[in-house]
C-alpha positions, 0 to 999 in steps of 0.5 A, a space after each residue: 268959096 266952099 259950100 258948108 255941109 251940115 250933117 244935121 240936114 242929112 237923112 240916111 237911106 234904108 233905116 240908118 240913123 237919121 239926125 234931122 228932126 223937122 218942126 211939127 208946124 212946118 209946111 210948104 203945102 196950104 192943105 195940112 194933110 199934104 205936108 211934105 219935105 223935099 229930099 235930094 237923093 244922092 244915090 240916084 241924083 234925084 229930087 223927091 218928096 217925103 210925106 208926113 205919116 198918118 200919126 204926124 210923127 215922121 216924114 216917110 218916102 222912097 227914092 223915086 229911082 231905086 226905092 230906098 226907104 227914107 224917113 225923118 222925125 218930126 219934133 220940137 227943136 227941129 230944122 225949119 229947112 224944107 229940103 234935105 239930102 239922102 245919102 
């Protein structure tokens, strides 16, 4: 059975428009200051993390190999998923 890939859970690299919005309360770490989401960077076939910014409005980070910028907005009605794909 082929796996379905939904564009809602993809994040674009280098400032291209992204469609994933992460709910404000989503966390994987016990410390609220260390909230993050996991990202599979297709560009370099690497996993990495996006950390929440100081204003708690976006998750931001870079590809661990090529340094491409990635960010995802935080807001109501977003995804409860913790792992995303950056293309």
